[in-house]
Wavefront OBJ file of the C-alpha trace (Angstrom):
o trace
v 7.198 -15.638 4.490
v 8.449 -15.285 6.727
v 10.872 -12.644 7.398
v 8.065 -10.448 8.660
v 7.611 -12.727 11.683
v 11.078 -11.653 12.724
v 10.378 -8.011 11.991
v 7.204 -7.995 14.055
v 8.641 -9.981 16.939
v 11.720 -7.806 17.210
v 9.884 -4.518 16.855
v 7.455 -5.590 19.558
v 10.314 -5.563 22.079
v 12.438 -2.788 20.587
v 11.467 0.798 19.999
v 14.246 3.329 19.588
v 11.798 6.202 19.817
v 8.127 6.586 20.497
v 5.488 9.242 19.830
v 2.767 10.287 22.200
v 1.996 13.357 20.126
v 4.799 13.964 17.654
v 8.091 12.820 19.149
v 9.301 11.521 22.497
v 12.445 9.533 23.227
v 12.473 6.681 25.687
v 14.563 3.609 26.517
v 13.012 0.168 26.451
v 14.689 -2.902 27.980
v 18.051 -1.185 28.283
v 18.328 -0.344 24.594
v 19.208 3.325 24.272
v 20.385 5.848 21.730
v 23.747 5.939 23.474
v 24.441 2.193 23.494
v 22.548 0.894 20.494
v 23.229 0.978 16.714
v 26.648 -0.628 17.194
v 26.216 -3.966 15.388
v 24.425 -5.321 12.318
v 21.975 -7.054 14.661
v 21.187 -3.711 16.295
v 20.537 -2.178 12.894
v 18.325 -5.041 11.766
v 16.259 -4.680 14.920
v 16.031 -0.931 14.466
v 14.943 -1.274 10.830
v 12.323 -3.780 11.990
v 10.954 -1.088 14.268
v 10.684 1.322 11.347
v 8.699 -1.130 9.249
v 6.521 -2.001 12.211
v 5.187 1.564 12.185
v 3.339 0.783 8.938
v 0.850 -1.286 10.960
v -2.057 0.509 12.590
v -4.710 -0.451 15.113
v -7.449 1.696 13.577
v -8.528 0.138 10.284
v -9.203 3.511 8.637
v -5.578 4.403 9.218
v -4.551 1.664 6.807
v -4.082 3.827 3.758
v -5.272 1.186 1.298
v -8.620 0.822 3.093
v -9.181 4.564 3.459
v -8.170 5.224 -0.155
v -10.479 2.510 -1.488
v -13.413 3.786 0.548
v -12.903 7.300 -0.794
v -12.420 6.109 -4.385
v -15.373 6.579 -6.741
v -15.009 3.043 -8.062
v -15.778 1.482 -4.673
v -18.725 2.081 -2.350
v -18.910 2.038 1.449
v -20.684 -1.276 2.011
v -20.578 -3.264 5.214
v -23.543 -3.766 7.496
v -25.900 -1.368 9.168
v -23.484 -0.979 12.088
v -20.480 -0.191 9.875
v -21.096 3.528 10.139
v -17.438 4.505 10.031
v -16.966 2.934 6.597
v -19.870 4.978 5.298
v -18.510 8.145 6.921
v -15.154 7.783 5.200
v -16.854 6.828 1.936
v -19.081 9.930 2.162
v -16.278 12.294 3.226
v -17.626 12.795 6.727
v -15.733 12.720 10.013
v -18.099 12.789 12.992
v -15.621 10.592 14.905
v -12.842 13.070 15.587
v -9.902 10.649 15.499
v -10.747 8.573 12.426
v -7.187 8.878 11.076
v -5.317 9.165 14.358
v -3.133 6.079 13.873
v -2.209 7.137 10.355
v -0.715 10.288 11.870
v 0.791 8.787 15.019
v 2.271 5.632 13.503
v 3.835 7.604 10.669
v 5.638 9.826 13.156
v 6.820 6.786 15.093
v 8.329 5.433 11.885
v 9.918 8.813 11.139
v 11.425 9.060 14.627
v 12.894 5.558 14.371
v 14.279 6.304 10.910
v 15.857 9.524 12.208
v 17.726 7.552 14.858
v 19.102 5.088 12.308
v 20.168 7.846 9.917
v 22.072 9.720 12.621
v 23.543 6.875 14.627
v 24.494 4.500 11.817
v 26.589 7.136 10.084
v 29.067 7.108 12.994
v 29.064 3.333 13.568
v 31.947 1.038 12.597
v 30.784 -2.362 11.380
v 34.116 -3.532 9.963
v 34.690 -6.279 12.553
v 31.442 -7.963 11.564
v 32.348 -8.394 7.890
v 35.117 -10.030 5.896
v 36.041 -6.885 3.969
v 35.673 -3.118 4.400
v 33.594 -3.067 1.206
v 31.029 -5.430 2.731
v 30.826 -3.331 5.883
v 30.350 -0.158 3.846
v 27.664 -1.766 1.719
v 25.768 -2.797 4.851
v 26.010 0.712 6.288
v 24.916 2.358 3.044
v 21.951 0.034 2.691
v 20.852 0.714 6.286
v 21.092 4.488 5.968
v 19.486 4.496 2.526
v 16.686 2.246 3.697
v 15.971 4.528 6.644
v 15.985 7.567 4.343
v 13.524 5.860 2.046
v 11.234 4.904 4.907
v 11.275 8.466 6.265
v 10.227 9.625 2.793
v 7.602 6.875 2.671
v 6.009 8.002 5.934
v 6.095 11.686 5.042
v 4.561 10.908 1.657
v 1.819 8.907 3.379
v 1.141 11.865 5.666
v 1.226 14.419 2.851
v -1.165 12.494 0.601
v -3.775 12.455 3.344
v -3.103 15.563 5.450
v -1.125 17.942 3.221
v 1.764 19.874 4.758
v 2.874 18.426 8.106
v 5.528 19.220 10.755
v 8.947 18.116 9.515
v 11.158 16.388 12.075
v 14.438 15.182 10.599
v 16.669 14.787 13.663
v 16.495 12.785 16.876
v 16.094 15.994 18.873
v 13.599 17.540 16.466
v 11.081 20.045 17.792
v 7.858 18.611 19.175
v 4.563 20.169 18.186
v 6.161 22.620 15.801
v 4.013 24.371 13.232
v 2.952 22.553 10.099
v 5.349 22.943 7.224
v 3.871 23.950 3.892
v 2.809 21.442 1.269
v 5.815 22.365 -0.850
v 8.273 22.141 2.065
v 6.939 18.698 2.964
v 7.365 17.381 -0.571
v 10.806 18.979 -0.842
v 11.908 16.926 2.171
v 10.418 13.768 0.663
v 12.307 14.412 -2.556
v 15.579 15.087 -0.723
v 15.286 11.848 1.240
v 14.485 9.814 -1.859
v 17.345 11.383 -3.805
v 19.862 10.625 -1.071
v 18.448 7.128 -0.592
v 18.906 6.422 -4.310
v 22.470 7.722 -4.204
v 23.298 5.768 -1.046
v 21.829 2.287 -1.448
v 23.723 -0.362 -3.445
v 22.588 -0.956 -7.016
v 21.957 -4.683 -6.598
v 19.635 -6.169 -9.235
v 16.509 -7.646 -7.698
v 17.338 -11.288 -8.621
v 20.591 -11.064 -6.640
v 18.947 -9.778 -3.442
v 18.588 -12.665 -0.952
v 15.083 -13.882 -0.223
v 15.751 -13.087 3.445
v 15.814 -9.391 2.471
v 12.542 -9.558 0.575
v 10.159 -6.923 1.871
v 12.956 -4.417 2.495
v 13.239 -1.258 0.435
v 16.105 -0.880 -2.022
v 17.465 1.544 -4.599
v 14.905 0.518 -7.235
v 11.973 1.052 -4.888
v 13.285 4.530 -4.079
v 13.586 5.355 -7.797
v 10.022 4.166 -8.396
v 8.749 6.292 -5.526
v 10.564 9.323 -6.904
v 8.409 8.971 -10.006
v 5.244 8.620 -7.922
v 6.081 11.599 -5.710
v 6.980 13.742 -8.740
v 3.664 13.005 -10.438
v 1.615 13.505 -7.298
v 3.204 16.806 -6.297
v 3.249 18.416 -9.733
v -0.276 17.202 -10.450
v -1.671 18.358 -7.118
v -0.094 21.780 -7.331
v -1.241 22.265 -10.911
v -4.753 20.843 -10.725
v -5.818 21.359 -7.092
v -3.845 24.413 -5.989
v -4.043 25.903 -9.507
v -0.345 26.757 -9.502
v 1.130 25.362 -12.705
v 4.137 23.391 -11.475
v 6.594 21.395 -13.578
v 9.323 20.472 -11.062
v 9.528 18.751 -7.672
v 11.546 20.892 -5.216
v 14.357 19.351 -3.179
v 15.069 20.474 0.384
v 18.460 22.165 0.565
v 18.239 23.472 -2.975
v 17.508 22.365 -6.491
v 14.612 20.435 -7.927
v 13.681 17.299 -9.849
v 12.505 17.981 -13.390
v 10.412 15.668 -15.529
v 13.578 14.666 -17.371
v 15.329 13.765 -14.132
v 12.315 11.871 -12.779
v 12.216 9.885 -16.010
v 15.934 9.127 -15.693
v 15.362 7.520 -12.320
v 12.675 5.334 -13.867
v 14.947 4.607 -16.856
v 17.579 3.297 -14.447
v 15.006 1.140 -12.686
v 13.762 -0.282 -15.987
v 17.252 -0.966 -17.323
v 19.028 -2.260 -14.229
v 16.643 -3.396 -11.479
v 15.929 -6.844 -12.850
v 12.209 -6.315 -12.294
v 9.800 -7.333 -15.027
v 6.113 -7.901 -15.592
v 4.586 -11.219 -14.606
v 3.475 -12.716 -17.959
v -0.148 -13.106 -16.808
v -1.585 -10.291 -14.670
v -3.924 -12.736 -12.931
v -1.021 -14.767 -11.560
v -0.112 -11.882 -9.267
v -3.117 -12.697 -7.085
v -3.394 -15.754 -4.823
v -6.778 -16.874 -6.158
v -4.680 -18.282 -9.019
v -3.204 -20.808 -6.556
v -6.238 -22.307 -4.821
v -6.753 -25.196 -7.268
v -3.123 -26.257 -7.100
v -2.977 -25.884 -3.332
v -6.193 -27.775 -2.647
v -5.773 -30.417 -5.318
v -9.397 -29.703 -6.227
v -11.093 -27.645 -8.919
v -12.548 -25.176 -6.408
v -12.174 -22.259 -8.825
v -13.029 -23.711 -12.255
v -12.253 -20.407 -13.964
v -8.621 -20.605 -12.788
v -8.314 -24.089 -14.310
v -9.871 -22.973 -17.594
v -7.498 -20.011 -17.750
v -4.486 -22.134 -16.713
v -3.576 -19.779 -13.879
v -0.619 -20.347 -11.564
v 0.323 -17.976 -8.748
v 3.860 -16.581 -8.815
v 3.896 -16.274 -5.011
v 4.963 -13.362 -2.882
v 8.389 -14.269 -1.527
v 10.615 -13.142 -4.337
v 12.377 -15.908 -6.236
v 10.788 -18.982 -4.686
v 11.056 -22.567 -6.019
v 7.639 -23.237 -4.462
v 6.003 -21.126 -7.148
v 8.406 -21.654 -10.048
v 10.506 -18.745 -11.282
v 9.178 -16.307 -8.721
v 7.587 -12.890 -8.614
v 9.708 -10.303 -10.425
v 6.970 -7.663 -10.601
v 6.256 -6.885 -6.962
v 8.672 -4.247 -5.673
v 7.527 -3.043 -2.235
v 4.863 -4.470 0.019
v 3.330 -4.458 3.447
v 4.045 -7.922 4.788
v 1.706 -9.848 7.035
v 2.333 -12.820 9.257
v 0.764 -15.619 11.181
v 1.332 -16.297 14.817
v -0.922 -17.112 17.730
v -1.433 -13.419 18.306
v -4.964 -13.372 19.616
v -7.344 -10.630 18.542
v -5.743 -7.830 20.576
v -2.793 -7.598 18.188
v -3.332 -10.288 15.571
v -5.703 -8.147 13.559
v -2.890 -5.641 13.007
v -0.535 -8.184 11.457
v -3.002 -9.911 9.141
v -4.286 -8.316 5.968
v -7.545 -6.662 6.987
v -8.166 -5.432 3.459
v -8.879 -9.063 2.535
v -11.172 -9.526 5.542
v -13.081 -6.264 5.166
v -13.483 -6.582 1.376
v -14.633 -10.206 1.427
v -18.205 -11.414 0.805
v -20.408 -10.406 3.708
v -21.651 -13.395 5.717
v -21.028 -15.828 2.853
v -18.491 -18.556 3.548
v -18.002 -20.181 0.155
v -15.171 -22.083 -1.531
v -12.750 -20.682 -2.517
v -13.974 -17.214 -1.495
v -14.542 -16.879 2.234
v -16.581 -14.563 4.413
v -15.775 -11.047 5.502
v -17.453 -7.740 6.174
v -18.499 -6.707 2.664
v -16.859 -3.277 2.636
v -15.931 -1.564 -0.619
v -18.303 -3.282 -3.065
v -17.338 -2.449 -6.619
v -19.144 0.301 -8.504
v -20.961 -1.289 -11.489
v -19.769 1.647 -13.610
v -16.235 0.291 -13.804
v -17.419 -3.232 -14.559
v -19.923 -2.197 -17.197
v -17.447 0.060 -18.946
v -14.606 -2.464 -18.899
v -13.975 -4.425 -22.096
v -14.596 -8.163 -21.825
v -11.490 -8.611 -23.978
v -9.350 -7.369 -21.087
v -8.452 -10.351 -18.845
v -7.933 -7.922 -15.963
v -11.700 -7.407 -15.765
v -12.502 -10.829 -14.364
v -9.029 -10.937 -12.859
v -9.917 -7.960 -10.650
v -13.673 -8.154 -10.045
v -15.382 -11.009 -8.215
v -18.914 -11.591 -9.458
v -21.459 -13.359 -7.267
v -23.846 -16.016 -8.543
v -21.242 -17.512 -10.903
v -20.541 -21.255 -10.847
v -17.118 -20.896 -12.447
v -16.175 -18.516 -9.621
v -17.525 -20.747 -6.858
v -20.054 -18.046 -5.983
v -23.230 -19.664 -7.337
v -24.371 -20.362 -3.762
v -23.951 -16.724 -2.739
v -26.787 -15.453 -0.565
v -27.285 -11.721 -1.016
v -28.913 -8.956 0.963
v -26.540 -9.366 3.901
v -25.200 -5.846 3.828
v -25.434 -2.345 2.428
v -24.503 -0.917 -0.955
v -24.608 -4.393 -2.482
v -23.824 -4.470 -6.191
v -22.934 -8.140 -6.587
v -19.324 -7.144 -7.391
v -16.332 -7.364 -5.030
v -12.557 -6.900 -4.943
v -11.046 -10.137 -6.255
v -7.415 -9.079 -5.801
v -7.677 -8.784 -2.034
v -10.281 -11.087 -0.539
v -10.673 -14.079 1.742
v -9.470 -17.380 0.245
v -10.171 -20.828 1.649
v -10.649 -24.455 0.619
v -11.009 -27.923 2.238
v -7.895 -29.352 3.891
v -6.956 -33.026 3.769
v -9.483 -33.745 6.515
v -12.240 -32.084 4.513
v -12.504 -29.011 6.751
v -12.653 -25.650 4.987
v -9.652 -23.636 6.181
v -7.970 -20.448 5.031
v -5.477 -20.687 2.172
v -2.643 -18.996 4.047
v -3.323 -20.999 7.202
v -2.621 -24.125 5.173
v 0.190 -22.627 3.126
v 2.148 -21.629 6.243
v 0.937 -24.455 8.511
v -0.569 -22.180 11.132
v -2.650 -23.570 13.994
v -5.046 -20.655 14.520
v -7.880 -20.876 11.973
v -9.838 -17.781 13.062
v -11.436 -16.381 9.885
v -10.635 -12.862 11.038
v -6.916 -13.557 11.421
v -6.133 -15.842 8.485
v -5.073 -13.378 5.779
v -1.334 -13.209 5.065
v -1.459 -11.833 1.534
v 1.047 -9.047 0.978
v -0.408 -5.649 0.245
v 1.501 -4.321 -2.756
v 2.528 -0.677 -2.474
v 4.601 -0.660 -5.663
v 4.874 -3.005 -8.596
v 6.810 -2.789 -11.833
v 3.732 -2.095 -13.959
v 3.495 1.251 -12.186
v 7.087 2.089 -13.123
v 6.216 1.540 -16.792
v 3.005 3.592 -16.671
v 4.636 6.407 -14.721
v 7.445 6.501 -17.264
v 4.932 6.918 -20.077
v 3.059 9.634 -18.194
v 6.193 11.629 -17.388
v 7.796 11.292 -20.830
v 4.501 11.452 -22.750
v 5.548 8.418 -24.787
v 3.597 5.170 -25.242
v 6.339 2.593 -24.587
v 5.557 1.698 -20.984
v 1.829 2.116 -21.539
v 1.848 -0.404 -24.369
v 4.078 -2.838 -22.495
v 1.368 -3.034 -19.832
v -1.367 -3.300 -22.479
v 0.573 -6.019 -24.287
v 0.671 -8.059 -21.076
v -3.140 -7.790 -21.046
v -3.226 -8.880 -24.719
v -4.600 -5.505 -25.786
v -3.621 -3.635 -28.951
v -1.138 -0.751 -28.684
v -2.366 2.833 -28.529
v -0.781 6.228 -28.999
v 0.123 8.281 -25.959
v -2.500 10.499 -24.402
v -3.304 11.403 -20.824
v -6.746 9.848 -21.306
v -5.096 6.583 -22.352
v -2.937 6.700 -19.215
v -5.987 7.353 -17.038
v -7.861 4.439 -18.562
v -4.903 2.089 -18.251
v -4.160 2.992 -14.642
v -7.808 2.516 -13.715
v -7.860 -1.007 -15.122
v -4.349 -2.065 -14.146
v -4.522 -0.869 -10.530
v -8.242 -1.160 -9.788
v -8.925 -1.582 -6.051
v -5.230 -1.349 -5.094
v -5.601 1.954 -3.242
v -4.099 4.087 -6.025
v -7.047 5.365 -8.028
v -8.231 7.827 -5.355
v -4.851 9.561 -5.398
v -4.870 9.573 -9.211
v -8.253 11.312 -9.165
v -6.863 13.940 -6.812
v -3.619 14.680 -8.661
v -5.319 14.825 -12.060
v -7.894 17.260 -10.726
v -10.677 14.814 -11.627
v -11.896 14.402 -8.073
v -14.293 17.368 -8.083
v -16.500 15.763 -10.739
v -15.972 12.094 -9.935
v -19.034 11.650 -7.734
v -21.889 12.882 -9.892
v -24.965 10.697 -10.274
v -26.284 7.720 -8.334
v -25.661 3.980 -8.264
v -28.491 1.422 -7.853
v -27.723 -0.796 -4.845
v -29.444 -2.955 -2.251
v -29.200 -1.981 1.401
v -29.738 -5.162 3.414
v -32.311 -6.312 0.890
v -33.961 -2.962 0.194
v -33.462 -1.352 -3.251
v -31.819 2.053 -2.942
v -29.790 4.660 -4.794
v -26.242 5.269 -3.593
v -24.513 8.626 -3.861
v -21.773 10.490 -2.022
v -21.161 14.157 -1.358
v -17.534 14.968 -2.098
v -16.684 18.514 -1.020
v -14.121 20.239 -3.254
v -13.181 22.647 -0.464
v -11.348 19.770 1.284
v -8.849 19.661 -1.619
v -8.637 15.885 -1.365
v -7.341 15.984 2.217
v -8.689 14.373 5.381
v -8.850 16.143 8.767
v -5.936 16.204 11.153
v -7.017 14.123 14.179
v -8.581 16.313 16.840
v -6.382 14.741 19.507
v -3.355 16.110 17.650
v -5.050 19.470 17.197
v -5.558 19.762 20.966
v -2.025 18.588 21.760
v -0.623 21.287 19.491
v -2.341 23.907 21.694
v -3.417 25.995 18.759
v -0.248 25.628 16.682
v -1.854 23.456 13.993
v -4.471 24.840 11.628
v -7.140 22.319 10.579
v -7.413 21.392 6.915
v -9.966 23.289 4.807
v -13.509 22.000 4.862
v -13.158 20.206 8.179
l 1 2 3 4 5 6 7 8 9 10 11 12 13 14 15 16 17 18 19 20 21 22 23 24 25 26 27 28 29 30 31 32 33 34 35 36 37 38 39 40 41 42 43 44 45 46 47 48 49 50 51 52 53 54 55 56 57 58 59 60 61 62 63 64 65 66 67 68 69 70 71 72 73 74 75 76 77 78 79 80 81 82 83 84 85 86 87 88 89 90 91 92 93 94 95 96 97 98 99 100 101 102 103 104 105 106 107 108 109 110 111 112 113 114 115 116 117 118 119 120 121 122 123 124 125 126 127 128 129 130 131 132 133 134 135 136 137 138 139 140 141 142 143 144 145 146 147 148 149 150 151 152 153 154 155 156 157 158 159 160 161 162 163 164 165 166 167 168 169 170 171 172 173 174 175 176 177 178 179 180 181 182 183 184 185 186 187 188 189 190 191 192 193 194 195 196 197 198 199 200 201 202 203 204 205 206 207 208 209 210 211 212 213 214 215 216 217 218 219 220 221 222 223 224 225 226 227 228 229 230 231 232 233 234 235 236 237 238 239 240 241 242 243 244 245 246 247 248 249 250 251 252 253 254 255 256 257 258 259 260 261 262 263 264 265 266 267 268 269 270 271 272 273 274 275 276 277 278 279 280 281 282 283 284 285 286 287 288 289 290 291 292 293 294 295 296 297 298 299 300 301 302 303 304 305 306 307 308 309 310 311 312 313 314 315 316 317 318 319 320 321 322 323 324 325 326 327 328 329 330 331 332 333 334 335 336 337 338 339 340 341 342 343 344 345 346 347 348 349 350 351 352 353 354 355 356 357 358 359 360 361 362 363 364 365 366 367 368 369 370 371 372 373 374 375 376 377 378 379 380 381 382 383 384 385 386 387 388 389 390 391 392 393 394 395 396 397 398 399 400 401 402 403 404 405 406 407 408 409 410 411 412 413 414 415 416 417 418 419 420 421 422 423 424 425 426 427 428 429 430 431 432 433 434 435 436 437 438 439 440 441 442 443 444 445 446 447 448 449 450 451 452 453 454 455 456 457 458 459 460 461 462 463 464 465 466 467 468 469 470 471 472 473 474 475 476 477 478 479 480 481 482 483 484 485 486 487 488 489 490 491 492 493 494 495 496 497 498 499 500 501 502 503 504 505 506 507 508 509 510 511 512 513 514 515 516 517 518 519 520 521 522 523 524 525 526 527 528 529 530 531 532 533 534 535 536 537 538 539 540 541 542 543 544 545 546 547 548 549 550 551 552 553 554 555 556 557 558 559 560 561 562 563 564 565 566 567 568
């Protein structure tokens, strides 16, 4: 893993641009816009800074945590003191800067990407490569990668906040007015289109492992499909403006046919493919092999074997051809002040509250699973037990689970992203990734180095079916789950996406774009709140249109220029 160590270390000392409100430019350690971006090393460091902006200090600014809390298939959870989790879960915002880092870090990433896009275009890298073609390929990849990441950050902002100020140059205007929803998505589409046209078309198996974790042409094509579906769905079902195309800044648009063509290219030429067993995507499938003990009897019975998360890796056999784009995490003796940022807090916060078992370790008990999804999920679908961790089950190692430690307890947890641990050779129970990467710090809060997957190939297939209204991709995903084929329908797509991507931070956005969010929170769920039987319910407010509030700090800095989102 661990290219991300390099990315984090470099970006900690290099920042091409920084944002106190929207955009400031400053020099750090003699690296400046005038003297930098001259060599491949400069570019690698600059790209590292762009990726570093994905990480946030505030846990609610991690989009996967916020999206899971807001999703109707997961509850708030946590303990009595975890009020912020319950606020997000219940669509409240009494703390005025709940999503501040989501806004600020995204603009830092955008500013750094702007610098790469502008400065790399004029740079000459020929002396660093054997041929002009190699130098050009490096330049095109760098520019395309920066374009993609600018689109990625604007898409992250737009999904949560709606239309936002667009800054696409180094000297862009600070604190300008918010662009419209359509203008924001048009810029995202333009950046993705140019990124696709610019980056080399290297099949995934030929991309060096050292570049794993970087965006490429295929990732950009996949995101074009996701952006197309989100924009057209949101405009049609939330704004009630029937929309069939995704506009492109500068003119033109992306039609459904064109969006499908991008996905066709990805399917035909990327080299990505589905992992044969869905359950082998998740590291719980590795704990028996790693520990040499049958600590998860179910994984032995099902003959599971993790494909790993480092691309084509001999450690895990043929490698992981399904994962396309991830947030990488790393070990290092960070200490709590910054270590919590660079370890996967989704695993920590979703893990069993105050229950340190083997192989499932302790965490904060956020986002317990709604029994509705479990009860309505066919037992014939291996993804059911592959996604949901049940307590009190010997074959899961949870028979010693002690309940009533937290709120909104349902006895069901996120199995894809959770704490994993087992006894080391000395018999001491230690985190899986601590042992896998031979790390000295065994702090249970800092031991999670599981990639968070933003995009995997299964999504490409399901998006292709949804856009083309054909069942091919849908049934390829169902076939992997050993389920019978079905004809195409939007309801079939909704059902398949729910079960394929459960608890991966996607379902909330699906609810919004399909217009299902208004009616997704009816009824109550029986839970236990620290041992007391209770009924759980949330109060989603349709007037918010699926958006969260712009942080009040940013509202004040804009001096009246920004208008707060509806309902907040």
